[in-house]
VOSE-153471 format. One record per residue: z, y, x of N, C-alpha, C, O, CB in turn; residue number from 1; residue in one letter. Coordinates in steps of 0.001 Angstrom, whole numbers, plus 500000, padded with zeros to 6 digits. Glycine has a CB too. Example, Ala and Ser with C-alpha at 12.3 -4.5 7.8 and 13.67 -1.06 7.14 Angstrom:
ATOM    n_c3    n_c2    n_c1   ca_c3   ca_c2   ca_c1    c_c3    c_c2    c_c1    o_c3    o_c2    o_c1   cb_c3   cb_c2   cb_c1  pos  code
ATOM  507800  494310  513190  507800  495500  512300  507800  496700  513200  508465  496681  514236  509046  495527  511308    1     A
ATOM  507080  497750  512850  507140  498940  513670  507870  500030  512900  508039  501138  513409  505725  499402  514084    2     S
This chain:
ATOM    n_c3    n_c2    n_c1   ca_c3   ca_c2   ca_c1    c_c3    c_c2    c_c1    o_c3    o_c2    o_c1   cb_c3   cb_c2   cb_c1  pos  code
ATOM  687735  062817  412162  688181  062251  413412  687127  061313  413986  686853  061340  415186  689497  061521  413221    1     X
ATOM  686539  060486  413130  685487  059583  413579  684330  060378  414171  683671  059925  415107  684996  058701  412417    2     X
ATOM  684089  061549  413628  683004  062393  414093  683205  062820  415553  682233  062976  416292  682880  063618  413200    3     X
ATOM  684448  063006  415962  684709  063406  417342  684863  062210  418274  684680  062357  419483  685955  064262  417403    4     X
ATOM  685186  061058  417764  685365  059869  418600  684027  059219  418933  683840  058742  420053  686276  058859  417899    5     X
ATOM  683097  059191  417991  681823  058499  418193  681056  059015  419409  680587  058196  420200  680964  058641  416957    6     X
ATOM  680900  060339  419606  680182  060793  420806  680889  060405  422101  680234  060084  423093  680005  062298  420764    7     X
ATOM  682219  060433  422100  682959  060054  423304  682738  058586  423637  682546  058235  424801  684455  060335  423126    8     X
ATOM  682765  057728  422623  682544  056301  422833  681125  056069  423333  680911  055252  424228  682798  055507  421533    9     X
ATOM  680154  056779  422766  678761  056634  423201  678600  057065  424656  677905  056403  425427  677826  057460  422299   10     X
ATOM  679242  058172  425034  679145  058648  426410  679784  057654  427380  679234  057402  428453  679811  060024  426546   11     X
ATOM  680924  057094  427022  681565  056094  427874  680698  054853  428013  680599  054271  429094  682932  055714  427314   12     X
ATOM  680069  054451  426912  679186  053292  426959  678012  053517  427885  677630  052616  428631  678687  052956  425576   13     X
ATOM  677427  054716  427850  676311  055027  428738  676758  055075  430190  676040  054614  431077  675673  056353  428345   14     X
ATOM  677938  055628  430438  678441  055674  431809  678682  054261  432342  678371  053973  433497  679739  056500  431881   15     X
ATOM  679226  053393  431515  679453  052008  431929  678135  051295  432152  677994  050522  433100  680285  051260  430885   16     X
ATOM  677165  051554  431278  675853  050953  431405  675188  051399  432695  674562  050593  433384  674984  051308  430205   17     X
ATOM  675318  052678  433026  674707  053203  434239  675319  052562  435478  674646  052433  436501  674860  054723  434299   18     X
ATOM  676561  052166  435404  677249  051584  436540  676886  050145  436813  677220  049621  437875  678695  051681  436337   19     X
ATOM  676218  049496  435893  675861  048095  436083  674580  047991  436885  673632  048734  436628  675707  047380  434733   20     X
ATOM  674529  047090  437848  673307  046821  438598  672793  045473  438119  673207  044429  438625  673555  046833  440162   21     X
ATOM  671912  045495  437167  671423  044266  436552  669979  044014  436960  669206  044956  437133  671543  044339  435020   22     X
ATOM  669615  042752  437112  668243  042415  437442  667602  041548  436380  666412  041246  436479  668184  041720  438772   23     X
ATOM  668342  041139  435375  667779  040299  434337  668199  040817  432980  669194  041534  432877  668209  038841  434515   24     X
ATOM  667451  040466  431920  667770  040996  430608  669030  040410  429983  669482  040922  428958  666629  040765  429703   25     X
ATOM  669612  039371  430549  670862  038829  430014  671828  038557  431151  671415  038324  432287  670605  037539  429202   26     X
ATOM  673115  038586  430841  674136  038258  431831  674346  036760  431850  673737  036033  431065  675463  038990  431530   27     X
ATOM  675204  036293  432742  675496  034858  432846  676077  034317  431548  675882  033146  431224  676465  034591  434001   28     X
ATOM  676790  035157  430801  677379  034704  429539  676397  034793  428368  676750  034476  427232  678620  035523  429227   29     X
ATOM  675159  035228  428650  674149  035299  427599  674114  036615  426855  673325  036763  425921  674370  034212  426632   30     X
ATOM  674951  037591  427238  674958  038894  426587  673786  039726  427097  673312  039523  428215  676299  039626  426837   31     X
ATOM  673327  040648  426287  672240  041535  426694  672707  042418  427843  673853  042867  427859  671755  042400  425504   32     X
ATOM  671820  042669  428805  672129  043507  429960  671070  044588  430081  669995  044497  429488  672209  042664  431262   33     X
ATOM  671386  045597  430846  670444  046686  431079  669284  046195  431942  669453  045329  432801  671150  047887  431751   34     X
ATOM  668112  046762  431697  666931  046430  432486  665951  047597  432393  666164  048546  431639  666272  045095  431991   35     X
ATOM  664881  047511  433168  663852  048554  433183  662804  048272  432116  662427  047122  431890  663189  048650  434574   36     X
ATOM  662333  049338  431459  661338  049233  430394  660312  050342  430570  660666  051464  430934  662004  049313  428988   37     X
ATOM  659047  050038  430315  657977  051023  430376  657373  051159  428991  656953  050173  428385  656896  050624  431421   38     X
ATOM  657331  052380  428499  656782  052678  427177  655758  053788  427303  655808  054593  428233  657901  053076  426181   39     X
ATOM  654831  053825  426360  653862  054920  426293  653922  055528  424907  653868  054818  423903  652419  054427  426623   40     X
ATOM  654034  056839  424857  653971  057596  423603  652863  058613  423769  653037  059630  424440  655352  058293  423252   41     X
ATOM  651725  058338  423159  650566  059198  423377  650180  059110  424838  650036  058016  425383  650859  060671  422963   42     X
ATOM  650009  060271  425483  649655  060263  426903  650881  060236  427816  650739  060159  429036  648810  061477  427228   43     X
ATOM  652077  060298  427241  653307  060307  428046  653789  058889  428326  653837  058045  427431  654411  061104  427335   44     X
ATOM  654145  058645  429584  654751  057376  429981  656248  057595  430140  656690  058642  430615  654117  056825  431305   45     X
ATOM  657030  056579  429729  658482  056642  429841  658978  055384  430539  658752  054268  430070  659147  056800  428444   46     X
ATOM  659649  055577  431652  660282  054485  432377  661778  054639  432167  662365  055645  432566  659900  054491  433912   47     X
ATOM  662393  053648  431544  663808  053769  431186  664600  052582  431692  664106  051454  431724  663971  053896  429674   48     X
ATOM  665846  052851  432093  666791  051815  432458  667873  051812  431392  668603  052790  431234  667386  052045  433893   49     X
ATOM  667974  050705  430661  668968  050615  429603  668803  049327  428827  668182  048369  429288  668868  051811  428666   50     X
ATOM  669375  049331  427639  669321  048175  426763  667989  048181  426000  667557  049223  425507  670526  048172  425780   51     X
ATOM  667359  047044  425910  666087  046920  425202  666265  047275  423731  667273  046929  423115  665521  045496  425345   52     X
ATOM  665289  047957  423184  665235  048293  421759  666495  049007  421273  667003  048713  420191  665021  047036  420945   53     X
ATOM  666994  049943  422075  668177  050703  421673  668108  052109  422255  667216  052432  423039  669472  049990  422130   54     X
ATOM  669061  052931  421858  669184  054276  422408  670133  054308  423598  670439  055385  424109  669663  055242  421335   55     X
ATOM  670603  053155  424046  671515  053088  425180  670702  053105  426476  670328  052059  427006  672410  051814  425100   56     X
ATOM  670441  054303  426967  669621  054507  428149  670442  055277  429178  670940  056366  428891  668304  055264  427798   57     X
ATOM  670582  054717  430364  671325  055383  431427  670443  056364  432190  670916  057401  432654  671913  054353  432386   58     X
ATOM  669150  056032  432319  668219  056851  433075  666834  056712  432465  666385  055605  432168  668208  056449  434571   59     X
ATOM  666157  057847  432279  664777  057805  431790  663951  058808  432586  664376  059938  432827  664706  058114  430256   60     X
ATOM  662767  058370  432985  661809  059203  433692  660564  059298  432818  660110  058291  432274  661475  058625  435117   61     X
ATOM  660015  060491  432680  658793  060651  431895  657752  061407  432709  658087  062176  433609  659083  061388  430568   62     X
ATOM  656487  061176  432380  655388  061895  433013  654138  061737  432164  654079  060904  431260  655142  061384  434457   63     X
ATOM  653156  062544  432472  651818  062440  431892  650843  062329  433052  651176  062714  434172  651477  063673  430964   64     X
ATOM  649638  061806  432805  648664  061685  433892  648427  063022  434581  648289  064057  433929  647342  061134  433360   65     X
ATOM  648384  062984  435901  648161  064184  436689  649429  064912  437087  649385  065832  437903  647292  065105  435940   66     X
ATOM  650551  064516  436524  651818  065149  436904  652150  064783  438346  651850  063681  438805  652971  064714  435947   67     X
ATOM  652759  065702  439036  653215  065429  440401  654709  065145  440439  655250  064693  441448  652886  066607  441319   68     X
ATOM  655361  065421  439314  656794  065168  439224  657092  064397  437947  656343  064460  436971  657595  066492  439264   69     X
ATOM  658194  063673  437976  658704  062999  436782  659867  063826  436261  660636  064393  437038  659144  061514  437089   70     X
ATOM  659991  063891  434954  661136  064550  434339  662221  063487  434203  661956  062379  433737  660767  065201  432936   71     X
ATOM  663436  063823  434608  664549  062884  434667  665582  063253  433614  666010  064404  433527  665187  062870  436074   72     X
ATOM  665978  062269  432814  667011  062443  431797  668055  061352  431975  667765  060296  432538  666405  062405  430361   73     X
ATOM  669254  061601  431502  670272  060558  431450  671510  060874  432251  671560  061837  433016  669703  059282  431927   74     X
ATOM  672512  060032  432053  673783  060188  432748  673700  059737  434192  674491  060193  435017  674865  059417  432036   75     X
ATOM  672778  058866  434523  672555  058429  435901  671414  059265  436469  670337  059339  435878  672229  056886  435977   76     X
ATOM  671652  059889  437605  670635  060713  438248  670313  060128  439615  671226  059796  440370  671107  062187  438376   77     X
ATOM  669020  059995  439950  668666  059460  441270  669298  060299  442379  669334  061527  442302  667134  059417  441444   78     X
ATOM  669790  059620  443405  670339  060333  444557  669174  060733  445445  668600  059902  446149  671381  059457  445342   79     X
ATOM  668833  062007  445405  667722  062518  446192  667892  064015  446385  668232  064730  445443  666371  062203  445516   80     X
ATOM  667658  064489  447594  667724  065934  447811  666589  066675  447093  666669  067888  446899  667677  066239  449305   81     X
ATOM  665541  065956  446702  664408  066580  446023  664624  066743  444519  663823  067400  443853  663165  065768  446264   82     X
ATOM  665691  066157  443975  665985  066278  442546  666381  067720  442250  667279  068268  442890  667118  065287  442114   83     X
ATOM  665706  068332  441277  666000  069726  440951  666094  069902  439448  665377  069258  438682  664929  070661  441532   84     X
ATOM  667001  070795  439036  667122  071104  437610  665838  071754  437138  665272  072605  437824  668341  072029  437332   85     X
ATOM  665376  071348  435957  664130  071868  435412  664303  073266  434852  663339  074029  434793  663602  070945  434338   86     X
ATOM  665511  073617  434441  665744  074929  433845  667107  075442  434281  668013  074671  434599  665652  074864  432298   87     X
ATOM  667228  076757  434287  668523  077369  434554  669006  078013  433273  668226  078231  432346  668441  078409  435712   88     X
ATOM  670260  078311  433223  670823  078919  432024  671330  077881  431053  671461  076708  431405  669799  079791  431348   89     X
ATOM  671616  078299  429832  672168  077367  428831  671214  076211  428562  670001  076397  428463  672469  078106  427518   90     X
ATOM  671781  075023  428446  671005  073817  428187  671184  073402  426734  672202  073726  426123  671427  072674  429138   91     X
ATOM  670204  072684  426166  670374  072192  424793  671498  071166  424724  671880  070583  425739  669060  071576  424271   92     X
ATOM  672018  070951  423533  673107  069984  423341  672554  068568  423307  671521  068311  422690  673885  070284  422042   93     X
ATOM  673243  067655  423970  672914  066244  423953  673535  065638  422703  674756  065686  422554  673414  065524  425245   94     X
ATOM  672740  065067  421795  673303  064539  420548  674240  063353  420744  675056  063071  419867  672195  064136  419633   95     X
ATOM  674145  062651  421869  675018  061505  422095  676399  061901  422584  677400  061325  422158  674388  060572  423084   96     X
ATOM  676461  062882  423477  677750  063230  424072  678306  064562  423592  679452  064889  423900  677621  063261  425557   97     X
ATOM  677531  065334  422853  677880  066689  422445  678050  067620  423639  678603  068711  423500  679151  066673  421624   98     X
ATOM  677586  067207  424790  677601  068054  425981  676211  068605  426216  675304  068388  425413  678093  067270  427221   99     X
ATOM  676045  069322  427320  674731  069867  427621  673802  068758  428111  674221  067871  428855  674837  070990  428672  100     X
ATOM  672543  068816  427689  671533  067830  428076  670743  068401  429252  669849  069225  429061  670582  067476  426870  101     X
ATOM  671068  067971  430445  670386  068477  431626  669108  067701  431877  669068  066476  431762  671298  068406  432846  102     X
ATOM  668071  068438  432220  666770  067860  432534  666475  068225  433976  666628  069378  434379  665639  068373  431557  103     X
ATOM  666052  067242  434746  665742  067475  436154  664339  066970  436448  663737  066269  435635  666779  066783  437076  104     X
ATOM  663832  067326  437598  662509  066884  438037  662634  066222  439404  663458  066598  440238  661507  068076  438090  105     X
ATOM  661774  065212  439597  661755  064467  440851  660299  064204  441218  659549  063682  440394  662564  063128  440736  106     X
ATOM  659875  064556  442449  658494  064265  442849  658197  062769  442753  659050  061938  443068  658236  064763  444283  107     X
ATOM  656994  062435  442320  656608  061028  442181  656573  060304  443518  656664  059077  443563  655253  060923  441512  108     X
ATOM  656441  061051  444601  656390  060454  445933  657771  060368  446579  657877  059980  447743  655457  061251  446823  109     X
ATOM  658828  060721  445849  660171  060721  446406  660594  059306  446813  660205  058321  446184  661163  061305  445395  110     X
ATOM  661391  059228  447867  661856  057940  448394  662654  057153  447354  662604  055923  447355  662711  058161  449640  111     X
ATOM  663384  057826  446472  664158  057105  445446  663233  056277  444562  663557  055140  444219  664974  058095  444579  112     X
ATOM  662092  056833  444194  661138  056109  443342  660356  055065  444134  660123  053963  443637  660168  057089  442680  113     X
ATOM  659951  055395  445348  659181  054414  446124  660051  053235  446538  659559  052109  446609  658569  055073  447366  114     X
ATOM  661350  053470  446818  662259  052351  447131  662433  051437  445915  662510  050216  446051  663640  052884  447596  115     X
ATOM  662492  052039  444737  662625  051238  443521  661367  050394  443317  661464  049211  442990  662880  052147  442288  116     X
ATOM  660194  050987  443504  658931  050274  443300  658719  049180  444336  658210  048108  444006  657769  051249  443341  117     X
ATOM  659099  049432  445573  658845  048461  446646  659984  047486  446871  659758  046290  447056  658567  049182  447922  118     X
ATOM  661209  047997  446855  662346  047157  447213  663264  046795  446069  664157  045963  446233  663131  047826  448244  119     X
ATOM  663060  047408  444900  663852  047052  443740  665246  047654  443692  666121  047120  443011  663966  045605  443676  120     X
ATOM  665471  048758  444402  666789  049401  444389  666648  050912  444273  665781  051526  444895  667581  049040  445656  121     X
ATOM  667526  051493  443458  667595  052944  443357  669064  053357  443365  669851  052899  442537  666871  053458  442070  122     X
ATOM  669423  054223  444306  670772  054775  444342  670832  055904  443315  669969  056781  443289  671150  055287  445785  123     X
ATOM  671858  055871  442475  672036  056901  441459  673465  057415  441498  674375  056752  441996  671693  056359  440055  124     X
ATOM  673635  058615  440959  674958  059206  440825  675309  059228  439347  674520  059690  438523  675012  060641  441445  125     X
ATOM  676493  058729  439012  676979  058751  437639  678345  059425  437630  678878  059771  438684  677056  057310  437037  126     X
ATOM  678904  059609  436454  680255  060161  436366  681257  059259  437070  682294  059729  437537  680660  060356  434903  127     X
ATOM  680955  057968  437151  681842  057007  437811  681626  056968  439324  682350  056265  440030  681631  055617  437227  128     X
ATOM  680643  057712  439830  680361  057731  441261  679001  057143  441583  678164  056954  440701  681431  056977  442011  129     X
ATOM  678796  056859  442852  677515  056318  443312  677370  054870  442861  678316  054086  442945  677395  056419  444854  130     X
ATOM  676181  054525  442383  675872  053181  441900  674475  052792  442379  673729  053625  442893  675968  053106  440342  131     X
ATOM  674137  051525  442203  672798  051021  442500  672196  050443  441232  672822  049624  440559  672836  049953  443629  132     X
ATOM  670991  050864  440907  670221  050214  439850  669217  049319  440550  668604  049720  441540  669510  051262  438893  133     X
ATOM  669047  048117  440044  668123  047179  440672  666996  046830  439716  667101  047002  438502  668858  045909  441117  134     X
ATOM  665913  046334  440303  664748  045926  439520  664255  044577  440029  664129  044355  441233  663616  046996  439599  135     X
ATOM  663980  043686  439087  663405  042390  439441  661954  042594  439879  661433  043707  439816  663489  041391  438241  136     X
ATOM  661318  041534  440314  659913  041621  440734  659028  042134  439592  658176  042996  439805  659411  040241  441214  137     X
ATOM  659229  041607  438390  658408  042063  437258  658746  043508  436874  657869  044260  436449  658611  041135  436041  138     X
ATOM  659993  043887  437022  660370  045280  436728  659806  046229  437789  659451  047364  437472  661912  045424  436654  139     X
ATOM  659719  045778  439036  659106  046612  440082  657639  046875  439760  657120  047953  440051  659233  045933  441469  140     X
ATOM  656967  045884  439154  655575  046101  438734  655510  047179  437659  654569  047973  437641  654946  044785  438211  141     X
ATOM  656502  047221  436754  656551  048283  435744  656692  049653  436408  656032  050613  436012  657719  048043  434764  142     X
ATOM  657550  049732  437411  657748  050991  438137  656451  051388  438833  656058  052553  438787  658905  050864  439170  143     X
ATOM  655787  050440  439473  654515  050721  440143  653464  051181  439132  652705  052111  439404  654015  049471  440902  144     X
ATOM  653420  050531  437968  652478  050946  436919  652780  052356  436449  651860  053146  436236  652528  049976  435729  145     X
ATOM  654066  052689  436282  654469  054027  435876  653986  055059  436900  653372  056062  436534  656001  054102  435710  146     X
ATOM  654266  054811  438174  653867  055754  439217  652348  055894  439302  651834  056999  439474  654424  055311  440566  147     X
ATOM  651634  054784  439182  650174  054829  439205  649601  055589  438023  648651  056358  438168  649613  053429  439224  148     X
ATOM  650186  055369  436852  649728  056065  435644  649950  057566  435793  649065  058360  435477  650466  055532  434387  149     X
ATOM  651113  057950  436266  651433  059375  436417  650502  060042  437416  650090  061183  437211  652890  059556  436859  150     X
ATOM  650168  059347  438490  649332  059907  439535  647858  059946  439148  647073  060653  439779  649505  059118  440800  151     X
ATOM  647473  059190  438114  646072  059182  437712  645712  060494  437026  646588  061264  436632  645782  057993  436781  152     X
ATOM  644432  060733  436893  644015  061997  436279  643655  061846  434803  643249  062818  434165  642831  062567  437031  153     X
ATOM  643799  060644  434255  643480  060463  432827  644364  059376  432207  644877  058492  432893  641982  060096  432647  154     X
ATOM  644520  059476  430890  645375  058525  430152  644661  057226  429914  645224  056313  429311  645819  059112  428819  155     X
């Protein structure tokens, strides 16, 4: 029974996390809050919105130098007409929710990403409906660094 409850609880937690519009790493009560993080694994850059040092990620964008699009993962998807599914047909299973893991692509020049980098806001769609993810000034610099790295021709 625990085996079937754990993925459901994890999925609900991610949906709730995606619905929060946080600009700082802690809430007023001192609890950890979602924020933007930039990581590099080899030549791949990962821009994620979620809890620091955890697997609780509502949205993650990845790219490598020279890419023209970012690969989008997560329960929160940017609201953009340019967002497209990366593959058709059966999708791999998502280990957190036991559902299908959809992968999408978004051009690096898309308004959803440029608004996040310049103005600190990204409209996203979640299971709970339309939400706003926000970025502080320092987080906007992370987004700008991510976009610049992806657009460059070398790691």
